[in-house]
Backbone as CSV, one residue per row, in Angstrom:
resi,resn,N_x,N_y,N_z,CA_x,CA_y,CA_z,C_x,C_y,C_z
1,MET,-58.765,-37.839,39.545,-58.716,-37.984,41.009,-59.938,-37.299,41.615
2,GLU,-60.502,-37.877,42.598,-61.694,-37.346,43.249,-61.426,-35.981,43.852
3,SER,-62.318,-35.042,43.628,-62.118,-33.679,44.105,-62.231,-33.604,45.608
4,LEU,-61.366,-32.749,46.180,-61.441,-32.533,47.620,-62.733,-31.841,47.996
5,ASP,-63.324,-31.075,47.063,-64.512,-30.291,47.374,-65.760,-31.159,47.526
6,ARG,-65.659,-32.390,47.120,-66.833,-33.254,47.177,-67.344,-33.411,48.598
7,ASP,-66.430,-33.420,49.553,-66.820,-33.624,50.951,-66.901,-32.327,51.733
8,ARG,-66.638,-31.191,51.067,-66.625,-29.940,51.802,-68.012,-29.641,52.354
9,GLY,-68.059,-29.221,53.595,-69.334,-28.913,54.222,-70.009,-30.125,54.836
10,ARG,-69.363,-31.264,54.722,-69.935,-32.482,55.314,-70.034,-32.323,56.827
11,GLU,-71.158,-32.680,57.370,-71.357,-32.595,58.811,-70.666,-33.769,59.501
12,PRO,-70.238,-33.557,60.780,-69.585,-34.646,61.516,-70.422,-35.918,61.541
13,SER,-71.736,-35.770,61.641,-72.615,-36.935,61.719,-72.677,-37.698,60.403
14,GLU,-72.205,-37.070,59.305,-72.265,-37.703,57.990,-70.978,-38.435,57.627
15,LEU,-69.995,-38.416,58.514,-68.759,-39.142,58.238,-69.068,-40.627,58.062
16,ASP,-68.374,-41.235,57.116,-68.616,-42.648,56.841,-67.289,-43.400,56.874
17,PRO,-66.797,-43.742,58.068,-65.493,-44.389,58.205,-65.343,-45.670,57.389
18,LEU,-66.453,-46.362,57.130,-66.379,-47.610,56.384,-65.919,-47.385,54.945
19,ASN,-66.094,-46.174,54.442,-65.716,-45.876,53.066,-64.419,-45.074,52.957
20,TRP,-63.783,-44.773,54.084,-62.578,-43.949,54.035,-61.488,-44.582,53.189
21,LEU,-61.266,-45.872,53.354,-60.184,-46.525,52.632,-60.437,-46.506,51.126
22,ASP,-61.677,-46.781,50.730,-62.018,-46.774,49.306,-61.946,-45.370,48.712
23,ARG,-62.427,-44.403,49.463,-62.516,-43.031,48.938,-61.185,-42.287,48.986
24,HIS,-60.390,-42.528,50.011,-59.207,-41.704,50.227,-57.900,-42.479,50.363
25,GLY,-58.003,-43.813,50.400,-56.814,-44.622,50.662,-55.676,-44.374,49.684
26,ASP,-55.982,-44.331,48.389,-54.924,-44.150,47.386,-54.225,-42.811,47.553
27,ALA,-54.998,-41.744,47.772,-54.410,-40.413,47.922,-53.554,-40.334,49.175
28,LEU,-54.039,-40.920,50.260,-53.278,-40.918,51.503,-51.986,-41.722,51.351
29,PHE,-52.080,-42.854,50.670,-50.892,-43.688,50.468,-49.860,-42.961,49.619
30,ARG,-50.292,-42.302,48.544,-49.349,-41.572,47.687,-48.630,-40.490,48.473
31,TYR,-49.360,-39.788,49.320,-48.717,-38.751,50.132,-47.694,-39.382,51.070
32,ALA,-48.073,-40.456,51.741,-47.196,-41.082,52.736,-45.945,-41.666,52.094
33,VAL,-46.102,-42.376,50.980,-44.939,-42.999,50.356,-44.031,-41.938,49.754
34,GLY,-44.606,-40.808,49.340,-43.793,-39.715,48.821,-42.934,-39.072,49.880
35,ARG,-43.380,-39.131,51.140,-42.623,-38.547,52.247,-41.714,-39.557,52.931
36,LEU,-42.093,-40.826,52.890,-41.336,-41.845,53.614,-40.448,-42.692,52.710
37,GLY,-40.811,-42.783,51.431,-40.017,-43.563,50.503,-40.046,-45.056,50.770
38,ASP,-41.065,-45.511,51.469,-41.145,-46.922,51.854,-42.617,-47.322,51.846
39,ALA,-42.976,-48.248,50.947,-44.381,-48.625,50.794,-44.954,-49.253,52.060
40,ALA,-44.162,-50.112,52.703,-44.654,-50.776,53.918,-44.900,-49.754,55.025
41,ALA,-43.955,-48.819,55.193,-44.126,-47.781,56.216,-45.318,-46.893,55.871
42,ALA,-45.505,-46.619,54.578,-46.639,-45.789,54.158,-47.957,-46.469,54.484
43,GLU,-48.037,-47.769,54.226,-49.252,-48.509,54.567,-49.526,-48.452,56.066
44,ASP,-48.466,-48.564,56.854,-48.623,-48.528,58.314,-49.193,-47.190,58.771
45,VAL,-48.626,-46.087,58.266,-49.082,-44.782,58.750,-50.482,-44.467,58.241
46,VAL,-50.850,-44.986,57.071,-52.223,-44.789,56.599,-53.186,-45.529,57.521
47,GLN,-52.841,-46.749,57.906,-53.683,-47.501,58.836,-53.781,-46.783,60.180
48,GLU,-52.634,-46.264,60.656,-52.636,-45.506,61.911,-53.512,-44.271,61.786
49,THR,-53.469,-43.640,60.613,-54.267,-42.433,60.379,-55.755,-42.737,60.424
50,LEU,-56.168,-43.791,59.747,-57.587,-44.137,59.717,-58.090,-44.533,61.100
51,LEU,-57.256,-45.237,61.864,-57.640,-45.599,63.227,-57.759,-44.355,64.104
52,ALA,-56.776,-43.450,63.988,-56.809,-42.217,64.782,-58.011,-41.364,64.399
53,ALA,-58.311,-41.312,63.107,-59.461,-40.526,62.648,-60.765,-41.110,63.180
54,PHE,-60.865,-42.425,63.181,-62.076,-43.066,63.697,-62.263,-42.734,65.175
55,GLU,-61.147,-42.798,65.926,-61.234,-42.519,67.361,-61.534,-41.046,67.631
56,ALA,-61.146,-40.166,66.696,-61.329,-38.726,66.892,-62.445,-38.158,66.022
57,ARG,-63.317,-39.017,65.486,-64.321,-38.569,64.522,-65.268,-37.520,65.087
58,GLU,-65.468,-37.538,66.402,-66.371,-36.549,66.995,-65.759,-35.156,66.988
59,SER,-64.429,-35.078,66.766,-63.779,-33.765,66.732,-63.857,-33.112,65.358
60,PHE,-64.324,-33.869,64.359,-64.449,-33.317,63.012,-65.567,-32.287,62.992
61,THR,-65.236,-31.054,62.593,-66.207,-29.956,62.657,-66.948,-29.718,61.357
62,GLY,-66.454,-30.321,60.266,-67.091,-30.081,58.980,-66.589,-28.824,58.305
63,GLY,-65.592,-28.170,58.887,-65.067,-26.936,58.288,-64.157,-27.169,57.105
64,SER,-63.747,-28.414,56.888,-62.909,-28.759,55.742,-63.429,-30.049,55.148
65,SER,-62.870,-30.445,54.015,-63.313,-31.693,53.411,-62.840,-32.868,54.248
66,GLU,-63.484,-33.991,54.062,-63.114,-35.204,54.773,-61.665,-35.580,54.476
67,ARG,-61.269,-35.475,53.190,-59.903,-35.842,52.817,-58.886,-34.880,53.405
68,THR,-59.204,-33.596,53.428,-58.287,-32.618,54.029,-58.068,-32.922,55.494
69,TRP,-59.141,-33.284,56.179,-59.054,-33.628,57.604,-58.198,-34.873,57.801
70,LEU,-58.412,-35.892,56.984,-57.629,-37.126,57.090,-56.159,-36.869,56.753
71,THR,-55.915,-36.025,55.754,-54.535,-35.721,55.371,-53.807,-34.988,56.488
72,ALA,-54.514,-34.115,57.192,-53.897,-33.402,58.314,-53.456,-34.386,59.396
73,ILE,-54.292,-35.387,59.666,-53.918,-36.413,60.647,-52.726,-37.216,60.123
74,LEU,-52.772,-37.546,58.832,-51.690,-38.310,58.224,-50.356,-37.574,58.323
75,LYS,-50.358,-36.274,58.125,-49.114,-35.499,58.201,-48.457,-35.670,59.567
76,HIS,-49.264,-35.656,60.619,-48.723,-35.845,61.969,-48.148,-37.250,62.124
77,LYS,-48.835,-38.247,61.562,-48.351,-39.623,61.665,-47.043,-39.799,60.897
78,VAL,-46.934,-39.146,59.746,-45.704,-39.216,58.955,-44.549,-38.590,59.728
79,VAL,-44.788,-37.432,60.318,-43.750,-36.762,61.100,-43.337,-37.628,62.282
80,ASP,-44.304,-38.247,62.946,-43.984,-39.135,64.067,-43.083,-40.276,63.614
81,ARG,-43.395,-40.847,62.453,-42.590,-41.959,61.939,-41.165,-41.499,61.603
82,ILE,-41.055,-40.348,60.942,-39.733,-39.834,60.590,-38.934,-39.523,61.843
83,ARG,-39.591,-38.956,62.853,-38.909,-38.626,64.102,-38.351,-39.878,64.758
84,ARG,-39.126,-40.960,64.764,-38.649,-42.209,65.358,-37.455,-42.768,64.591
85,VAL,-37.532,-42.700,63.267,-36.432,-43.224,62.453,-35.173,-42.392,62.653
86,VAL,-35.342,-41.067,62.732,-34.196,-40.188,62.960,-33.518,-40.534,64.275
87,ARG,-34.324,-40.731,65.314,-33.755,-41.062,66.632,-33.033,-42.401,66.599
88,ASP,-33.646,-43.394,65.932,-33.030,-44.725,65.880,-31.728,-44.704,65.095
89,ARG,-31.727,-44.014,63.974,-30.551,-44.024,63.113,-29.464,-43.080,63.596
90,ALA,-29.849,-42.110,64.410,-28.852,-41.170,64.921,-27.801,-41.891,65.752
91,ARG,-28.223,-43.026,66.360,-27.290,-43.784,67.197,-26.284,-44.571,66.359
92,GLY,-26.644,-44.784,65.072,-25.767,-45.636,64.277,-25.273,-45.004,63.000
93,LEU,-25.267,-43.673,62.927,-24.775,-42.999,61.730,-23.313,-43.335,61.502
94,GLY,-22.960,-43.610,60.283,-21.570,-43.883,59.945,-20.775,-42.601,59.842
95,ASP,-19.896,-42.346,60.803,-19.140,-41.095,60.788,-18.264,-40.962,59.555
96,SER,-17.671,-42.059,59.074,-16.795,-41.968,57.914,-17.568,-41.568,56.673
97,GLN,-18.771,-42.142,56.510,-19.597,-41.775,55.362,-20.053,-40.336,55.476
98,LEU,-20.429,-39.932,56.671,-20.854,-38.560,56.883,-19.718,-37.593,56.576
99,ASP,-18.516,-37.898,57.079,-17.376,-37.017,56.832,-17.087,-36.903,55.346
100,GLN,-17.218,-38.007,54.622,-16.952,-37.989,53.192,-17.947,-37.099,52.467
101,GLU,-19.230,-37.198,52.845,-20.239,-36.398,52.175,-20.112,-34.927,52.534
102,LEU,-19.840,-34.631,53.805,-19.741,-33.243,54.215,-18.452,-32.603,53.735
103,SER,-17.457,-33.416,53.381,-16.194,-32.851,52.910,-16.351,-32.167,51.569
104,GLU,-17.483,-32.365,50.918,-17.719,-31.705,49.638,-18.084,-30.237,49.829
105,PHE,-18.285,-29.816,51.081,-18.651,-28.431,51.372,-17.541,-27.751,52.164
106,ASP,-17.432,-26.421,51.980,-16.463,-25.688,52.785,-17.103,-25.249,54.092
107,GLU,-16.380,-24.493,54.905,-16.886,-24.112,56.218,-18.117,-23.221,56.139
108,ALA,-18.272,-22.534,54.995,-19.439,-21.658,54.827,-20.626,-22.398,54.240
109,GLY,-20.439,-23.693,53.939,-21.538,-24.477,53.407,-21.627,-24.489,51.897
110,PHE,-20.600,-23.954,51.191,-20.609,-23.937,49.733,-19.849,-25.153,49.194
111,TRP,-20.189,-25.573,47.950,-19.507,-26.682,47.322,-18.030,-26.351,47.115
112,HIS,-17.142,-27.309,47.408,-15.749,-27.161,46.987,-15.679,-27.233,45.472
113,LYS,-16.407,-28.172,44.915,-16.500,-28.319,43.469,-17.975,-28.433,43.145
114,GLY,-18.517,-27.390,42.546,-19.954,-27.350,42.318,-20.421,-28.377,41.309
115,PRO,-21.739,-28.633,41.272,-22.291,-29.559,40.283,-21.949,-29.083,38.874
116,ARG,-21.794,-30.018,37.966,-21.486,-29.627,36.589,-22.618,-28.805,36.015
117,ARG,-22.303,-28.013,35.015,-23.296,-27.127,34.417,-24.359,-27.946,33.704
118,TRP,-25.611,-27.715,34.045,-26.692,-28.441,33.398,-26.889,-27.885,31.994
119,ARG,-27.155,-28.770,31.070,-27.206,-28.355,29.678,-28.443,-27.527,29.351
120,ARG,-29.462,-27.645,30.177,-30.673,-26.872,29.944,-31.191,-26.365,31.279
121,ASP,-32.080,-25.411,31.218,-32.659,-24.823,32.412,-33.353,-25.914,33.232
122,PRO,-33.001,-26.070,34.539,-33.658,-27.103,35.357,-35.172,-26.959,35.400
123,ILE,-35.692,-25.719,35.343,-37.146,-25.535,35.344,-37.756,-26.181,34.106
124,GLU,-37.066,-26.013,32.977,-37.546,-26.643,31.747,-37.485,-28.162,31.861
125,ARG,-36.424,-28.652,32.530,-36.309,-30.091,32.728,-37.477,-30.624,33.557
126,MET,-37.858,-29.850,34.576,-38.927,-30.305,35.456,-40.225,-30.480,34.692
127,GLU,-40.373,-29.804,33.572,-41.596,-29.892,32.795,-41.623,-31.156,31.938
128,GLN,-40.539,-31.865,31.901,-40.470,-33.084,31.122,-40.780,-34.298,32.003
129,ARG,-41.636,-35.134,31.505,-42.059,-36.298,32.286,-40.878,-37.199,32.620
130,GLU,-39.961,-37.359,31.662,-38.832,-38.247,31.888,-37.964,-37.765,33.042
131,PHE,-37.757,-36.452,33.107,-36.932,-35.937,34.189,-37.648,-36.077,35.522
132,ARG,-38.939,-35.809,35.533,-39.696,-35.974,36.774,-39.619,-37.417,37.262
133,ASP,-39.686,-38.357,36.319,-39.579,-39.769,36.700,-38.209,-40.070,37.290
134,ALA,-37.151,-39.501,36.678,-35.796,-39.724,37.198,-35.647,-39.111,38.584
135,LEU,-36.207,-37.915,38.766,-36.139,-37.261,40.072,-36.902,-38.061,41.111
136,ARG,-38.068,-38.559,40.718,-38.866,-39.358,41.661,-38.115,-40.624,42.068
137,LYS,-37.428,-41.246,41.101,-36.652,-42.441,41.402,-35.519,-42.120,42.371
138,CYS,-34.857,-40.978,42.143,-33.758,-40.595,43.031,-34.274,-40.270,44.431
139,LEU,-35.409,-39.606,44.508,-35.994,-39.294,45.810,-36.355,-40.565,46.560
140,SER,-36.887,-41.544,45.830,-37.309,-42.787,46.489,-36.125,-43.559,47.044
141,GLY,-34.917,-43.247,46.557,-33.735,-43.924,47.056,-33.146,-43.311,48.303
142,LEU,-33.685,-42.170,48.732,-33.183,-41.534,49.946,-33.697,-42.263,51.180
143,PRO,-32.867,-42.416,52.200,-33.355,-42.962,53.471,-34.469,-42.082,54.030
144,SER,-35.350,-42.683,54.774,-36.539,-41.990,55.265,-36.247,-40.652,55.956
145,PRO,-35.266,-40.566,56.870,-35.031,-39.281,57.536,-34.648,-38.169,56.564
146,MET,-33.773,-38.505,55.591,-33.360,-37.495,54.612,-34.526,-37.082,53.722
147,LEU,-35.278,-38.073,53.250,-36.414,-37.788,52.384,-37.440,-36.936,53.112
148,GLY,-37.732,-37.288,54.361,-38.717,-36.524,55.121,-38.292,-35.093,55.329
149,ALA,-37.044,-34.890,55.742,-36.553,-33.531,55.970,-36.530,-32.740,54.675
150,PHE,-36.094,-33.370,53.583,-36.025,-32.700,52.291,-37.417,-32.277,51.818
151,CYS,-38.399,-33.172,51.946,-39.762,-32.851,51.510,-40.377,-31.740,52.355
152,MET,-40.131,-31.777,53.657,-40.657,-30.716,54.509,-40.100,-29.359,54.096
153,ARG,-38.810,-29.360,53.741,-38.145,-28.110,53.394,-38.505,-27.648,51.988
154,GLU,-38.405,-28.552,51.003,-38.519,-28.154,49.604,-39.937,-28.274,49.047
155,LEU,-40.733,-29.191,49.568,-42.096,-29.364,49.061,-43.125,-28.678,49.942
156,ASP,-43.000,-28.883,51.265,-43.952,-28.252,52.183,-43.559,-26.828,52.534
157,ARG,-42.305,-26.442,52.172,-41.799,-25.085,52.372,-41.792,-24.671,53.841
158,LEU,-41.516,-25.626,54.728,-41.405,-25.304,56.148,-40.031,-24.703,56.404
159,ASP,-39.937,-23.790,57.381,-38.624,-23.233,57.698,-37.871,-24.177,58.627
160,SER,-36.585,-23.920,58.757,-35.720,-24.829,59.516,-36.167,-24.979,60.958
161,GLU,-36.558,-23.877,61.567,-36.968,-23.925,62.974,-38.169,-24.842,63.167
162,GLU,-39.125,-24.767,62.237,-40.322,-25.592,62.365,-39.995,-27.061,62.152
163,ILE,-39.114,-27.353,61.187,-38.732,-28.740,60.939,-38.009,-29.316,62.148
164,CYS,-37.093,-28.542,62.708,-36.363,-29.003,63.900,-37.316,-29.307,65.042
165,LYS,-38.324,-28.472,65.193,-39.290,-28.680,66.265,-40.115,-29.940,66.014
166,LEU,-40.544,-30.125,64.766,-41.357,-31.292,64.434,-40.581,-32.586,64.625
167,LEU,-39.318,-32.594,64.185,-38.523,-33.810,64.246,-37.744,-33.946,65.539
168,ASP,-37.785,-32.895,66.367,-37.062,-32.900,67.644,-35.565,-33.138,67.411
169,ILE,-35.000,-32.354,66.482,-33.574,-32.456,66.187,-32.963,-31.059,66.250
170,SER,-31.646,-31.017,66.318,-30.944,-29.733,66.375,-30.782,-29.165,64.967
171,PRO,-30.545,-27.854,64.839,-30.268,-27.267,63.521,-29.100,-27.940,62.821
172,THR,-28.085,-28.339,63.591,-26.937,-29.028,62.991,-27.353,-30.357,62.382
173,ASN,-28.197,-31.103,63.095,-28.680,-32.380,62.567,-29.519,-32.178,61.313
174,LEU,-30.352,-31.125,61.305,-31.159,-30.846,60.127,-30.267,-30.476,58.953
175,TRP,-29.256,-29.631,59.205,-28.323,-29.237,58.161,-27.649,-30.466,57.556
176,THR,-27.274,-31.404,58.425,-26.634,-32.630,57.960,-27.582,-33.440,57.090
177,LEU,-28.834,-33.618,57.540,-29.807,-34.386,56.769,-30.047,-33.761,55.398
178,LEU,-30.218,-32.434,55.366,-30.511,-31.765,54.102,-29.326,-31.820,53.149
179,HIS,-28.129,-31.633,53.674,-26.961,-31.662,52.801,-26.696,-33.070,52.285
180,ARG,-26.920,-34.059,53.126,-26.737,-35.431,52.659,-27.784,-35.771,51.609
181,ALA,-29.020,-35.303,51.813,-30.079,-35.553,50.827,-29.740,-34.885,49.499
182,ARG,-29.315,-33.630,49.546,-28.992,-32.916,48.310,-27.796,-33.518,47.611
183,THR,-26.810,-33.971,48.398,-25.628,-34.593,47.807,-26.013,-35.869,47.071
184,ARG,-26.824,-36.700,47.704,-27.221,-37.956,47.076,-28.104,-37.712,45.848
185,LEU,-28.988,-36.713,45.940,-29.819,-36.388,44.782,-28.959,-35.902,43.624
186,ARG,-27.986,-35.073,43.923,-27.084,-34.567,42.884,-26.380,-35.722,42.190
187,HIS,-25.785,-36.627,42.969,-25.049,-37.742,42.384,-25.983,-38.668,41.598
188,CYS,-27.172,-38.903,42.144,-28.128,-39.789,41.482,-28.591,-39.200,40.155
189,LEU,-28.899,-37.910,40.141,-29.363,-37.272,38.909,-28.252,-37.198,37.867
190,GLU,-27.040,-36.936,38.318,-25.938,-36.891,37.364,-25.715,-38.267,36.734
191,LYS,-25.884,-39.304,37.522,-25.664,-40.663,37.020,-26.827,-41.131,36.151
192,ASN,-28.055,-40.853,36.586,-29.226,-41.416,35.931,-29.892,-40.497,34.921
193,TRP,-29.410,-39.269,34.816,-30.015,-38.365,33.843,-28.981,-37.592,33.043
194,PHE,-28.188,-36.779,33.720,-27.318,-35.859,32.996,-26.137,-36.540,32.319
195,ASP,-25.719,-37.700,32.811,-24.609,-38.426,32.202,-25.073,-39.439,31.172
196,ARG,-26.367,-39.575,30.991,-26.892,-40.588,30.077,-27.305,-39.971,28.755
197,LYS,-27.137,-40.703,27.695,-27.579,-40.243,26.383,-29.099,-40.222,26.355
198,PRO,-29.680,-39.301,25.590,-31.152,-39.214,25.554,-31.828,-40.538,25.269
199,GLU,-31.231,-41.355,24.345,-31.890,-42.616,23.999,-31.790,-43.645,25.109
200,ASP,-30.900,-43.426,26.083,-30.743,-44.376,27.187,-31.579,-44.008,28.401
201,ARG,-32.195,-42.834,28.386,-32.948,-42.397,29.561,-34.282,-43.094,29.621
202,PRO,-34.887,-43.131,30.822,-36.181,-43.819,30.969,-37.226,-43.220,30.058
């Protein structure tokens, strides 16, 4: 993968928008699809990012690499997309499905019946390509709002207050999104990894 340092120190006048897609498109798309779980939506936000960057190119100071600057714009576009989806879907959330998923937790937020004991250390599992592939598949199956909130929390390490502010949601809504995401990931991993014989795994 092309090093981020290649463009470090580039002057604003040296920006070459005509080559942005060739030079950075794949990296930007991978980031977007990893947060949105939808290739079409990822393509849209990458296009929005490149257009926004072109319009704001005079604001580029050269203090970071070209890709870092584009990724920063992309992060805002991804958050905007997740926020819109959260607002749209909030009107049509299935209360029965939500109640069923939340019923797995007690009033303090702990599992009524915890996940089964994993046969090996999860950290060791993460080092295995097969498990990473299974986890990636399970993540890609999450609806965009859940995936976005989960990635902000677990991958970007943002705190709850910052996520709520970015997505314009209440702490209760964030708690619901995260618990639903974790519940679905748990069930998906148990079905597609921990319950399968080694020879049947991807």
